[in-house]
N, CA, C, O and the ligand as a Tripos MOL2 file, in Angstrom:
@<TRIPOS>MOLECULE
protein
  289   287    73     0     0
PROTEIN
NO_CHARGES

@<TRIPOS>ATOM
      1 N         -24.6550  102.0740   84.7620 N.3       1 MET1
      2 CA        -24.0650  102.7150   85.6040 C.3       1 MET1
      3 C         -23.2840  101.9950   86.9450 C.2       1 MET1
      4 O         -23.9880  101.4870   87.8180 O.2       1 MET1
      5 N         -22.0890  101.9800   87.0400 N.am      2 ASP2
      6 CA        -21.7190  101.4170   88.4440 C.3       2 ASP2
      7 C         -20.8560  102.4980   89.2120 C.2       2 ASP2
      8 O         -20.9330  103.7230   89.1170 O.2       2 ASP2
      9 N         -19.8950  101.6260   90.1070 N.am      3 GLU3
     10 CA        -19.2420  102.8330   90.7950 C.3       3 GLU3
     11 C         -18.2130  103.5660   89.9360 C.2       3 GLU3
     12 O         -17.6830  104.6000   90.3410 O.2       3 GLU3
     13 N         -17.9170  102.9950   88.6790 N.am      4 TYR4
     14 CA        -17.0120  103.8730   87.8730 C.3       4 TYR4
     15 C         -17.6670  104.7620   87.0180 C.2       4 TYR4
     16 O         -16.9850  105.3620   86.1870 O.2       4 TYR4
     17 N         -19.0200  104.9740   87.0840 N.am      5 GLY5
     18 CA        -19.6660  106.2410   86.4620 C.3       5 GLY5
     19 C         -20.6160  105.7780   85.3320 C.2       5 GLY5
     20 O         -20.6530  104.5740   85.0760 O.2       5 GLY5
     21 N         -21.2740  106.5200   84.7400 N.am      6 PRO6
     22 CA        -22.2850  106.0500   83.6820 C.3       6 PRO6
     23 C         -21.4130  105.4640   82.5770 C.2       6 PRO6
     24 O         -20.1910  105.6000   82.5140 O.2       6 PRO6
     25 N         -22.2140  104.7640   81.6710 N.am      7 CYS7
     26 CA        -21.8630  104.1280   80.4210 C.3       7 CYS7
     27 C         -21.3160  105.0700   79.3950 C.2       7 CYS7
     28 O         -21.8960  106.1570   79.3790 O.2       7 CYS7
     29 N         -20.5610  104.9550   78.7280 N.am      8 GLN8
     30 CA        -19.9210  105.8020   77.6260 C.3       8 GLN8
     31 C         -19.6580  104.8940   76.4520 C.2       8 GLN8
     32 O         -19.0760  103.8270   76.6510 O.2       8 GLN8
     33 N         -20.0910  105.2820   75.1020 N.am      9 GLY9
     34 CA        -19.6820  104.5860   74.1450 C.3       9 GLY9
     35 C         -20.4990  103.4530   73.8800 C.2       9 GLY9
     36 O         -21.4160  103.1690   74.6500 O.2       9 GLY9
     37 N         -20.2200  102.6860   72.7250 N.am     10 PRO10
     38 CA        -21.0670  101.6590   72.4450 C.3      10 PRO10
     39 C         -20.8220  100.4110   73.1280 C.2      10 PRO10
     40 O         -19.6610  100.1760   73.4620 O.2      10 PRO10
     41 N         -21.8470   99.4660   73.4230 N.am     11 VAL11
     42 CA        -21.6320   98.4550   74.0080 C.3      11 VAL11
     43 C         -21.1050   97.1080   73.0760 C.2      11 VAL11
     44 O         -21.7770   96.6860   72.1340 O.2      11 VAL11
     45 N         -20.1390   96.6620   73.3810 N.am     12 ASN12
     46 CA        -19.8240   95.4190   72.6580 C.3      12 ASN12
     47 C         -19.6150   94.3800   73.6380 C.2      12 ASN12
     48 O         -19.4930   94.6500   74.8320 O.2      12 ASN12
     49 N         -19.5580   92.9580   73.0900 N.am     13 ARG13
     50 CA        -19.0770   91.8180   73.7750 C.3      13 ARG13
     51 C         -17.8590   91.7100   73.7030 C.2      13 ARG13
     52 O         -17.3950   91.8320   72.5690 O.2      13 ARG13
     53 N         -16.9740   91.4720   74.7420 N.am     14 TYR14
     54 CA        -15.4270   91.4350   74.9480 C.3      14 TYR14
     55 C         -15.1930   90.1740   75.5790 C.2      14 TYR14
     56 O         -15.7510   89.8610   76.6300 O.2      14 TYR14
     57 N         -14.3260   89.3880   74.9250 N.am     15 GLU15
     58 CA        -13.5070   88.4540   75.5770 C.3      15 GLU15
     59 C         -13.1020   88.4800   77.0300 C.2      15 GLU15
     60 O         -12.3650   89.4110   77.3550 O.2      15 GLU15
     61 N         -13.4140   87.7290   77.8370 N.am     16 ALA16
     62 CA        -12.8290   87.9310   79.1670 C.3      16 ALA16
     63 C         -11.2470   87.8860   79.4300 C.2      16 ALA16
     64 O         -10.6620   86.9300   78.9190 O.2      16 ALA16
     65 N         -10.5860   88.6860   80.0690 N.am     17 LEU17
     66 CA         -9.0420   88.5660   80.2060 C.3      17 LEU17
     67 C          -8.5330   87.4610   80.9080 C.2      17 LEU17
     68 O          -7.3390   87.1880   80.7930 O.2      17 LEU17
     69 N          -9.5650   86.5250   81.8980 N.am     18 SER18
     70 CA         -9.2650   85.7720   82.2960 C.3      18 SER18
     71 C          -8.8300   84.2140   81.5090 C.2      18 SER18
     72 O          -8.2950   83.2280   82.0160 O.2      18 SER18
     73 N          -9.2640   84.4320   80.1770 N.am     19 GLY19
     74 CA         -8.8360   83.4210   79.2530 C.3      19 GLY19
     75 C          -9.9630   82.4300   79.4050 C.2      19 GLY19
     76 O          -9.6860   81.3130   78.9680 O.2      19 GLY19
     77 N         -11.0340   82.5570   79.8630 N.am     20 SER20
     78 CA        -12.1770   81.6190   80.0830 C.3      20 SER20
     79 C         -12.8510   81.4950   78.6450 C.2      20 SER20
     80 O         -13.5820   80.5500   78.3500 O.2      20 SER20
     81 N         -12.5670   82.4380   77.8600 N.am     21 GLY21
     82 CA        -13.2590   82.4510   76.3920 C.3      21 GLY21
     83 C         -14.5770   83.1720   76.2820 C.2      21 GLY21
     84 O         -15.0840   83.4960   75.2080 O.2      21 GLY21
     85 N         -15.1720   83.4330   77.6480 N.am     22 GLU22
     86 CA        -16.3510   83.9480   77.8080 C.3      22 GLU22
     87 C         -16.5980   85.4450   77.2620 C.2      22 GLU22
     88 O         -15.6200   86.1890   77.3420 O.2      22 GLU22
     89 N         -17.7340   85.9580   76.7400 N.am     23 LEU23
     90 CA        -17.8070   87.2120   76.3350 C.3      23 LEU23
     91 C         -18.6820   87.8880   77.1940 C.2      23 LEU23
     92 O         -19.6960   87.3510   77.6390 O.2      23 LEU23
     93 N         -18.3070   89.1670   77.4820 N.am     24 TYR24
     94 CA        -19.4460   89.8640   78.2960 C.3      24 TYR24
     95 C         -19.6150   91.2150   77.7790 C.2      24 TYR24
     96 O         -18.6060   91.8530   77.4770 O.2      24 TYR24
     97 N         -20.7250   91.7020   77.6460 N.am     25 PRO25
     98 CA        -21.0480   92.9140   77.1280 C.3      25 PRO25
     99 C         -20.8590   94.1450   77.9930 C.2      25 PRO25
    100 O         -21.4550   94.3160   79.0570 O.2      25 PRO25
    101 N         -19.9480   95.0270   77.4370 N.am     26 ARG26
    102 CA        -19.3360   96.2080   77.9660 C.3      26 ARG26
    103 C         -19.3500   97.4320   77.0980 C.2      26 ARG26
    104 O         -19.0680   97.4020   75.9010 O.2      26 ARG26
    105 N         -19.6730   98.4470   77.7230 N.am     27 CYS27
    106 CA        -19.5460   99.8120   76.8920 C.3      27 CYS27
    107 C         -17.9350  100.1150   76.9160 C.2      27 CYS27
    108 O         -17.2160   99.5840   77.7630 O.2      27 CYS27
    109 N         -17.5340  100.8220   76.1290 N.am     28 THR28
    110 CA        -16.2150  101.3290   75.8330 C.3      28 THR28
    111 C         -15.4200  101.9010   77.2570 C.2      28 THR28
    112 O         -14.2440  101.6960   77.5560 O.2      28 THR28
    113 N         -16.4060  102.6520   78.0040 N.am     29 ARG29
    114 CA        -15.8290  103.0620   79.1360 C.3      29 ARG29
    115 C         -15.5910  101.8860   80.2200 C.2      29 ARG29
    116 O         -14.5650  101.7280   80.8800 O.2      29 ARG29
    117 N         -16.5450  101.2430   80.2520 N.am     30 HIS30
    118 CA        -16.4580  100.1000   81.4670 C.3      30 HIS30
    119 C         -15.5360   99.1410   80.9320 C.2      30 HIS30
    120 O         -14.8540   98.5990   81.8020 O.2      30 HIS30
    121 N         -15.3080   98.7590   79.7090 N.am     31 TYR31
    122 CA        -14.5270   97.6340   79.3150 C.3      31 TYR31
    123 C         -12.8730   98.2710   79.7270 C.2      31 TYR31
    124 O         -11.9800   97.4920   80.0630 O.2      31 TYR31
    125 N         -12.6810   99.5780   79.6490 N.am     32 GLY32
    126 CA        -11.5920  100.2530   80.0500 C.3      32 GLY32
    127 C         -11.4540  100.1410   81.4120 C.2      32 GLY32
    128 O         -10.3430   99.7420   81.7620 O.2      32 GLY32
    129 N         -12.1360  100.3390   82.1690 N.am     33 THR33
    130 CA        -11.9510  100.2850   83.7550 C.3      33 THR33
    131 C         -11.7090   98.7990   84.1400 C.2      33 THR33
    132 O         -10.8840   98.3970   84.9600 O.2      33 THR33
    133 N         -12.7070   97.9400   83.2920 N.am     34 TYR34
    134 CA        -12.2180   96.5040   83.7320 C.3      34 TYR34
    135 C         -10.7850   96.0230   83.2510 C.2      34 TYR34
    136 O         -10.1440   95.2630   83.9770 O.2      34 TYR34
    137 N         -10.3510   96.3900   82.2220 N.am     35 VAL35
    138 CA         -9.1660   96.1870   81.8520 C.3      35 VAL35
    139 C          -8.1450   96.6800   82.8790 C.2      35 VAL35
    140 O          -7.3070   95.8920   83.3200 O.2      35 VAL35
    141 N          -8.1910   98.1120   83.3230 N.am     36 GLU36
    142 CA         -7.2250   98.4000   84.3770 C.3      36 GLU36
    143 C          -7.4700   97.6180   85.4630 C.2      36 GLU36
    144 O          -6.4440   97.3010   86.0650 O.2      36 GLU36
    145 N          -8.5150   97.1910   85.9250 N.am     37 ARG37
    146 CA         -8.6630   96.5260   87.0700 C.3      37 ARG37
    147 C          -8.1780   95.2320   87.1090 C.2      37 ARG37
    148 O          -7.6330   94.8250   88.1350 O.2      37 ARG37
    149 N          -8.3080   94.4890   86.0790 N.am     38 VAL38
    150 CA         -8.0820   92.8530   85.9250 C.3      38 VAL38
    151 C          -6.7260   92.6580   85.2300 C.2      38 VAL38
    152 O          -5.9560   91.7360   85.4960 O.2      38 VAL38
    153 N          -6.5240   93.5520   84.3730 N.am     39 GLN39
    154 CA         -5.1330   93.1320   83.6610 C.3      39 GLN39
    155 C          -3.7750   93.0840   84.4370 C.2      39 GLN39
    156 O          -2.8820   92.3190   84.0720 O.2      39 GLN39
    157 N          -3.6320   93.9350   85.5410 N.am     40 PRO40
    158 CA         -2.6690   93.6820   86.6240 C.3      40 PRO40
    159 C          -2.6200   92.3650   87.3760 C.2      40 PRO40
    160 O          -1.6140   91.8630   87.8760 O.2      40 PRO40
    161 N          -3.6500   91.9610   87.3810 N.am     41 ARG41
    162 CA         -3.7840   90.4650   88.1990 C.3      41 ARG41
    163 C          -3.5300   89.4050   87.2940 C.2      41 ARG41
    164 O          -2.8850   88.4040   87.6050 O.2      41 ARG41
    165 N          -4.1170   89.6480   85.9780 N.am     42 ILE42
    166 CA         -3.8990   88.4850   85.0990 C.3      42 ILE42
    167 C          -2.4310   88.4250   84.9830 C.2      42 ILE42
    168 O          -1.8910   87.3310   85.1480 O.2      42 ILE42
    169 N          -1.5380   89.7320   84.6520 N.am     43 ASP43
    170 CA         -0.2800   89.5800   84.5370 C.3      43 ASP43
    171 C           0.5330   88.9980   85.6260 C.2      43 ASP43
    172 O           1.4770   88.2530   85.3640 O.2      43 ASP43
    173 N           0.1910   89.3230   86.8880 N.am     44 ALA44
    174 CA          0.9000   88.7820   87.9490 C.3      44 ALA44
    175 C           1.0320   87.2830   87.9800 C.2      44 ALA44
    176 O           2.0810   86.6620   88.1500 O.2      44 ALA44
    177 N          -0.4530   86.6650   87.7480 N.am     45 ILE45
    178 CA         -0.6390   85.3130   87.4390 C.3      45 ILE45
    179 C           0.4100   84.6230   86.4070 C.2      45 ILE45
    180 O           1.1540   83.6770   86.6680 O.2      45 ILE45
    181 N           0.2820   85.3910   85.0450 N.am     46 ARG46
    182 CA          1.1460   84.7530   84.0850 C.3      46 ARG46
    183 C           2.4530   84.8540   84.6600 C.2      46 ARG46
    184 O           3.1460   83.8410   84.5700 O.2      46 ARG46
    185 N           2.9480   85.8690   85.2380 N.am     47 GLN47
    186 CA          4.4160   85.8850   85.6670 C.3      47 GLN47
    187 C           4.8520   84.5900   86.6370 C.2      47 GLN47
    188 O           5.9260   83.9920   86.5750 O.2      47 GLN47
    189 N           3.7210   84.3090   87.5640 N.am     48 GLN48
    190 CA          3.9580   83.1940   88.3710 C.3      48 GLN48
    191 C           3.7870   81.9150   87.8590 C.2      48 GLN48
    192 O           4.3020   80.9450   88.4160 O.2      48 GLN48
    193 N           3.0050   81.8010   86.6910 N.am     49 TYR49
    194 CA          2.7750   80.4780   85.9430 C.3      49 TYR49
    195 C           3.1260   80.9190   84.5030 C.2      49 TYR49
    196 O           2.2370   81.0830   83.6680 O.2      49 TYR49
    197 N           4.4540   81.1120   84.2220 N.am     50 PRO50
    198 CA          4.7160   81.6180   82.8150 C.3      50 PRO50
    199 C           4.2740   80.5440   81.8110 C.2      50 PRO50
    200 O           4.0890   81.0110   80.6870 O.2      50 PRO50
    201 N           4.0760   79.3430   81.9180 N.am     51 ASP51
    202 CA          3.8400   78.1340   81.1390 C.3      51 ASP51
    203 C           2.3540   77.7140   80.6390 C.2      51 ASP51
    204 O           1.9790   76.7960   79.9090 O.2      51 ASP51
    205 N           1.6240   78.7910   81.3490 N.am     52 THR52
    206 CA          0.1040   78.4990   80.9220 C.3      52 THR52
    207 C          -0.5590   79.6610   80.3950 C.2      52 THR52
    208 O          -0.2890   80.7850   80.8160 O.2      52 THR52
    209 N          -1.3420   79.4690   79.5700 N.am     53 ASP53
    210 CA         -2.1950   80.2970   78.8760 C.3      53 ASP53
    211 C          -3.4550   80.7910   79.7110 C.2      53 ASP53
    212 O          -4.1420   81.7930   79.5100 O.2      53 ASP53
    213 N          -3.5470   80.0570   80.4620 N.am     54 THR54
    214 CA         -5.2680   79.8160   81.3710 C.3      54 THR54
    215 C          -4.6570   80.0570   82.5990 C.2      54 THR54
    216 O          -3.5480   79.6200   82.9060 O.2      54 THR54
    217 N          -5.4710   80.8490   83.4070 N.am     55 PRO55
    218 CA         -5.2440   81.1830   85.0400 C.3      55 PRO55
    219 C          -5.3640   79.7360   85.5390 C.2      55 PRO55
    220 O          -5.8940   78.8280   84.8990 O.2      55 PRO55
    221 N          -4.8190   79.6280   86.7380 N.am     56 PRO56
    222 CA         -5.0940   78.3820   87.7980 C.3      56 PRO56
    223 C          -6.3620   78.1840   88.0280 C.2      56 PRO56
    224 O          -7.1620   79.0750   87.7430 O.2      56 PRO56
    225 N          -6.8200   76.8920   88.6260 N.am     57 SER57
    226 CA         -8.0940   76.7430   89.1200 C.3      57 SER57
    227 C          -8.5950   77.6260   90.2420 C.2      57 SER57
    228 O          -9.7610   77.9720   90.4340 O.2      57 SER57
    229 N          -7.5550   77.9240   90.9300 N.am     58 TRP58
    230 CA         -8.0210   78.8250   92.2160 C.3      58 TRP58
    231 C          -8.3880   80.3780   91.7330 C.2      58 TRP58
    232 O          -8.9760   81.1950   92.4410 O.2      58 TRP58
    233 N          -7.9190   80.6070   90.3920 N.am     59 PHE59
    234 CA         -8.3500   82.0230   90.0610 C.3      59 PHE59
    235 C         -10.0260   81.9700   90.1200 C.2      59 PHE59
    236 O         -10.7310   81.0210   89.7770 O.2      59 PHE59
    237 N         -10.4380   83.2080   90.6300 N.am     60 ASP60
    238 CA        -11.8940   83.0760   90.8060 C.3      60 ASP60
    239 C         -12.3350   84.4720   89.9630 C.2      60 ASP60
    240 O         -12.1240   85.6220   90.3490 O.2      60 ASP60
    241 N         -12.9280   84.1160   88.8500 N.am     61 PRO61
    242 CA        -13.2950   85.2970   87.8290 C.3      61 PRO61
    243 C         -14.2920   86.0120   88.3850 C.2      61 PRO61
    244 O         -14.7990   86.8720   87.6640 O.2      61 PRO61
    245 N         -14.7260   85.8760   89.5320 N.am     62 THR62
    246 CA        -16.0680   86.5620   90.3120 C.3      62 THR62
    247 C         -15.3050   87.7240   91.0500 C.2      62 THR62
    248 O         -15.6500   88.9040   91.0890 O.2      62 THR62
    249 N         -13.9880   87.0420   91.7360 N.am     63 TYR63
    250 CA        -13.2550   88.0960   92.3020 C.3      63 TYR63
    251 C         -12.6660   89.1790   91.5610 C.2      63 TYR63
    252 O         -12.4550   90.2720   92.0850 O.2      63 TYR63
    253 N         -12.3540   88.8810   90.2010 N.am     64 ALA64
    254 CA        -11.7140   89.7940   89.3100 C.3      64 ALA64
    255 C         -12.7680   90.5860   88.4650 C.2      64 ALA64
    256 O         -12.5530   91.1940   87.4160 O.2      64 ALA64
    257 N         -14.0160   90.4450   89.1760 N.am     65 GLY65
    258 CA        -15.1550   91.2820   88.6220 C.3      65 GLY65
    259 C         -15.8680   90.8770   87.5980 C.2      65 GLY65
    260 O         -16.7200   91.6720   87.2010 O.2      65 GLY65
    261 N         -15.7580   89.7680   86.9970 N.am     66 GLU66
    262 CA        -16.5090   89.2230   86.0290 C.3      66 GLU66
    263 C         -18.1700   89.1910   86.3420 C.2      66 GLU66
    264 O         -18.5570   88.5910   87.3450 O.2      66 GLU66
    265 N         -18.8550   89.6650   85.7090 N.am     67 ARG67
    266 CA        -20.3280   89.4050   85.8920 C.3      67 ARG67
    267 C         -20.8790   89.4700   84.5520 C.2      67 ARG67
    268 O         -20.2770   89.9090   83.5720 O.2      67 ARG67
    269 N         -22.1260   88.9810   84.5680 N.am     68 TRP68
    270 CA        -22.7840   89.0800   83.1230 C.3      68 TRP68
    271 C         -23.2430   90.3690   82.8080 C.2      68 TRP68
    272 O         -23.3740   90.6420   81.6150 O.2      68 TRP68
    273 N         -23.4960   91.1600   83.6090 N.am     69 ASN69
    274 CA        -23.8060   92.4870   83.2730 C.3      69 ASN69
    275 C         -23.3050   93.3950   84.2900 C.2      69 ASN69
    276 O         -23.8290   93.2670   85.3960 O.2      69 ASN69
    277 N         -22.4350   94.2560   84.1660 N.am     70 GLU70
    278 CA        -21.9340   95.1320   85.2410 C.3      70 GLU70
    279 C         -22.7640   96.3900   85.5480 C.2      70 GLU70
    280 O         -22.6720   97.0430   86.5880 O.2      70 GLU70
    281 N         -23.5040   96.6240   84.6200 N.am     71 ASP71
    282 CA        -24.3210   97.7760   84.5440 C.3      71 ASP71
    283 C         -25.6390   97.6420   85.2320 C.2      71 ASP71
    284 O         -26.4340   98.5820   85.2060 O.2      71 ASP71
    285 N         -25.9290   96.4600   85.8810 N.am     72 ASP72
    286 CA        -27.1230   96.2090   86.7450 C.3      72 ASP72
    287 C         -27.2280   97.0770   88.0810 C.2      72 ASP72
    288 O         -28.1840   96.9260   88.8420 O.2      72 ASP72
    289 ZN        -21.0650  100.6010   81.1680 Zn       73 ZN73
@<TRIPOS>BOND
     1     1     2 1
     2     2     3 1
     3     3     4 2
     4     3     5 am
     5     5     6 1
     6     6     7 1
     7     7     8 2
     8     7     9 am
     9     9    10 1
    10    10    11 1
    11    11    12 2
    12    11    13 am
    13    13    14 1
    14    14    15 1
    15    15    16 2
    16    15    17 am
    17    17    18 1
    18    18    19 1
    19    19    20 2
    20    19    21 am
    21    21    22 1
    22    22    23 1
    23    23    24 2
    24    23    25 am
    25    25    26 1
    26    26    27 1
    27    27    28 2
    28    27    29 am
    29    29    30 1
    30    30    31 1
    31    31    32 2
    32    31    33 am
    33    33    34 1
    34    34    35 1
    35    35    36 2
    36    35    37 am
    37    37    38 1
    38    38    39 1
    39    39    40 2
    40    39    41 am
    41    41    42 1
    42    42    43 1
    43    43    44 2
    44    43    45 am
    45    45    46 1
    46    46    47 1
    47    47    48 2
    48    47    49 am
    49    49    50 1
    50    50    51 1
    51    51    52 2
    52    51    53 am
    53    53    54 1
    54    54    55 1
    55    55    56 2
    56    55    57 am
    57    57    58 1
    58    58    59 1
    59    59    60 2
    60    59    61 am
    61    61    62 1
    62    62    63 1
    63    63    64 2
    64    63    65 am
    65    65    66 1
    66    66    67 1
    67    67    68 2
    68    67    69 am
    69    69    70 1
    70    70    71 1
    71    71    72 2
    72    71    73 am
    73    73    74 1
    74    74    75 1
    75    75    76 2
    76    75    77 am
    77    77    78 1
    78    78    79 1
    79    79    80 2
    80    79    81 am
    81    81    82 1
    82    82    83 1
    83    83    84 2
    84    83    85 am
    85    85    86 1
    86    86    87 1
    87    87    88 2
    88    87    89 am
    89    89    90 1
    90    90    91 1
    91    91    92 2
    92    91    93 am
    93    93    94 1
    94    94    95 1
    95    95    96 2
    96    95    97 am
    97    97    98 1
    98    98    99 1
    99    99   100 2
   100    99   101 am
   101   101   102 1
   102   102   103 1
   103   103   104 2
   104   103   105 am
   105   105   106 1
   106   106   107 1
   107   107   108 2
   108   107   109 am
   109   109   110 1
   110   110   111 1
   111   111   112 2
   112   111   113 am
   113   113   114 1
   114   114   115 1
   115   115   116 2
   116   115   117 am
   117   117   118 1
   118   118   119 1
   119   119   120 2
   120   119   121 am
   121   121   122 1
   122   122   123 1
   123   123   124 2
   124   123   125 am
   125   125   126 1
   126   126   127 1
   127   127   128 2
   128   127   129 am
   129   129   130 1
   130   130   131 1
   131   131   132 2
   132   131   133 am
   133   133   134 1
   134   134   135 1
   135   135   136 2
   136   135   137 am
   137   137   138 1
   138   138   139 1
   139   139   140 2
   140   139   141 am
   141   141   142 1
   142   142   143 1
   143   143   144 2
   144   143   145 am
   145   145   146 1
   146   146   147 1
   147   147   148 2
   148   147   149 am
   149   149   150 1
   150   150   151 1
   151   151   152 2
   152   151   153 am
   153   153   154 1
   154   154   155 1
   155   155   156 2
   156   155   157 am
   157   157   158 1
   158   158   159 1
   159   159   160 2
   160   159   161 am
   161   161   162 1
   162   162   163 1
   163   163   164 2
   164   163   165 am
   165   165   166 1
   166   166   167 1
   167   167   168 2
   168   167   169 am
   169   169   170 1
   170   170   171 1
   171   171   172 2
   172   171   173 am
   173   173   174 1
   174   174   175 1
   175   175   176 2
   176   175   177 am
   177   177   178 1
   178   178   179 1
   179   179   180 2
   180   179   181 am
   181   181   182 1
   182   182   183 1
   183   183   184 2
   184   183   185 am
   185   185   186 1
   186   186   187 1
   187   187   188 2
   188   187   189 am
   189   189   190 1
   190   190   191 1
   191   191   192 2
   192   191   193 am
   193   193   194 1
   194   194   195 1
   195   195   196 2
   196   195   197 am
   197   197   198 1
   198   198   199 1
   199   199   200 2
   200   199   201 am
   201   201   202 1
   202   202   203 1
   203   203   204 2
   204   203   205 am
   205   205   206 1
   206   206   207 1
   207   207   208 2
   208   207   209 am
   209   209   210 1
   210   210   211 1
   211   211   212 2
   212   211   213 am
   213   213   214 1
   214   214   215 1
   215   215   216 2
   216   215   217 am
   217   217   218 1
   218   218   219 1
   219   219   220 2
   220   219   221 am
   221   221   222 1
   222   222   223 1
   223   223   224 2
   224   223   225 am
   225   225   226 1
   226   226   227 1
   227   227   228 2
   228   227   229 am
   229   229   230 1
   230   230   231 1
   231   231   232 2
   232   231   233 am
   233   233   234 1
   234   234   235 1
   235   235   236 2
   236   235   237 am
   237   237   238 1
   238   238   239 1
   239   239   240 2
   240   239   241 am
   241   241   242 1
   242   242   243 1
   243   243   244 2
   244   243   245 am
   245   245   246 1
   246   246   247 1
   247   247   248 2
   248   247   249 am
   249   249   250 1
   250   250   251 1
   251   251   252 2
   252   251   253 am
   253   253   254 1
   254   254   255 1
   255   255   256 2
   256   255   257 am
   257   257   258 1
   258   258   259 1
   259   259   260 2
   260   259   261 am
   261   261   262 1
   262   262   263 1
   263   263   264 2
   264   263   265 am
   265   265   266 1
   266   266   267 1
   267   267   268 2
   268   267   269 am
   269   269   270 1
   270   270   271 1
   271   271   272 2
   272   271   273 am
   273   273   274 1
   274   274   275 1
   275   275   276 2
   276   275   277 am
   277   277   278 1
   278   278   279 1
   279   279   280 2
   280   279   281 am
   281   281   282 1
   282   282   283 1
   283   283   284 2
   284   283   285 am
   285   285   286 1
   286   286   287 1
   287   287   288 2
@<TRIPOS>SUBSTRUCTURE
     1 MET1         2 RESIDUE 1 A MET
     2 ASP2         6 RESIDUE 1 A ASP
     3 GLU3        10 RESIDUE 1 A GLU
     4 TYR4        14 RESIDUE 1 A TYR
     5 GLY5        18 RESIDUE 1 A GLY
     6 PRO6        22 RESIDUE 1 A PRO
     7 CYS7        26 RESIDUE 1 A CYS
     8 GLN8        30 RESIDUE 1 A GLN
     9 GLY9        34 RESIDUE 1 A GLY
    10 PRO10       38 RESIDUE 1 A PRO
    11 VAL11       42 RESIDUE 1 A VAL
    12 ASN12       46 RESIDUE 1 A ASN
    13 ARG13       50 RESIDUE 1 A ARG
    14 TYR14       54 RESIDUE 1 A TYR
    15 GLU15       58 RESIDUE 1 A GLU
    16 ALA16       62 RESIDUE 1 A ALA
    17 LEU17       66 RESIDUE 1 A LEU
    18 SER18       70 RESIDUE 1 A SER
    19 GLY19       74 RESIDUE 1 A GLY
    20 SER20       78 RESIDUE 1 A SER
    21 GLY21       82 RESIDUE 1 A GLY
    22 GLU22       86 RESIDUE 1 A GLU
    23 LEU23       90 RESIDUE 1 A LEU
    24 TYR24       94 RESIDUE 1 A TYR
    25 PRO25       98 RESIDUE 1 A PRO
    26 ARG26      102 RESIDUE 1 A ARG
    27 CYS27      106 RESIDUE 1 A CYS
    28 THR28      110 RESIDUE 1 A THR
    29 ARG29      114 RESIDUE 1 A ARG
    30 HIS30      118 RESIDUE 1 A HIS
    31 TYR31      122 RESIDUE 1 A TYR
    32 GLY32      126 RESIDUE 1 A GLY
    33 THR33      130 RESIDUE 1 A THR
    34 TYR34      134 RESIDUE 1 A TYR
    35 VAL35      138 RESIDUE 1 A VAL
    36 GLU36      142 RESIDUE 1 A GLU
    37 ARG37      146 RESIDUE 1 A ARG
    38 VAL38      150 RESIDUE 1 A VAL
    39 GLN39      154 RESIDUE 1 A GLN
    40 PRO40      158 RESIDUE 1 A PRO
    41 ARG41      162 RESIDUE 1 A ARG
    42 ILE42      166 RESIDUE 1 A ILE
    43 ASP43      170 RESIDUE 1 A ASP
    44 ALA44      174 RESIDUE 1 A ALA
    45 ILE45      178 RESIDUE 1 A ILE
    46 ARG46      182 RESIDUE 1 A ARG
    47 GLN47      186 RESIDUE 1 A GLN
    48 GLN48      190 RESIDUE 1 A GLN
    49 TYR49      194 RESIDUE 1 A TYR
    50 PRO50      198 RESIDUE 1 A PRO
    51 ASP51      202 RESIDUE 1 A ASP
    52 THR52      206 RESIDUE 1 A THR
    53 ASP53      210 RESIDUE 1 A ASP
    54 THR54      214 RESIDUE 1 A THR
    55 PRO55      218 RESIDUE 1 A PRO
    56 PRO56      222 RESIDUE 1 A PRO
    57 SER57      226 RESIDUE 1 A SER
    58 TRP58      230 RESIDUE 1 A TRP
    59 PHE59      234 RESIDUE 1 A PHE
    60 ASP60      238 RESIDUE 1 A ASP
    61 PRO61      242 RESIDUE 1 A PRO
    62 THR62      246 RESIDUE 1 A THR
    63 TYR63      250 RESIDUE 1 A TYR
    64 ALA64      254 RESIDUE 1 A ALA
    65 GLY65      258 RESIDUE 1 A GLY
    66 GLU66      262 RESIDUE 1 A GLU
    67 ARG67      266 RESIDUE 1 A ARG
    68 TRP68      270 RESIDUE 1 A TRP
    69 ASN69      274 RESIDUE 1 A ASN
    70 GLU70      278 RESIDUE 1 A GLU
    71 ASP71      282 RESIDUE 1 A ASP
    72 ASP72      286 RESIDUE 1 A ASP
    73 ZN73       289 GROUP 0 **** ****
């Protein structure tokens, strides 16, 4: 449970959208809210840096909401 409400659906490990390759356990609902929050930032970075698949070093995954377990 977090500010987006209680967990819903099975928990799976999803690859971080930041391109770090790390996997984070998330339920279906919170993966959805994570994508909604983070994907626009990733898209903005990719538009600014179209030649790279990975975000620049100044991209802070903590800022983007990456945590080991968001349901703590
Ligand atoms: Zn959840």
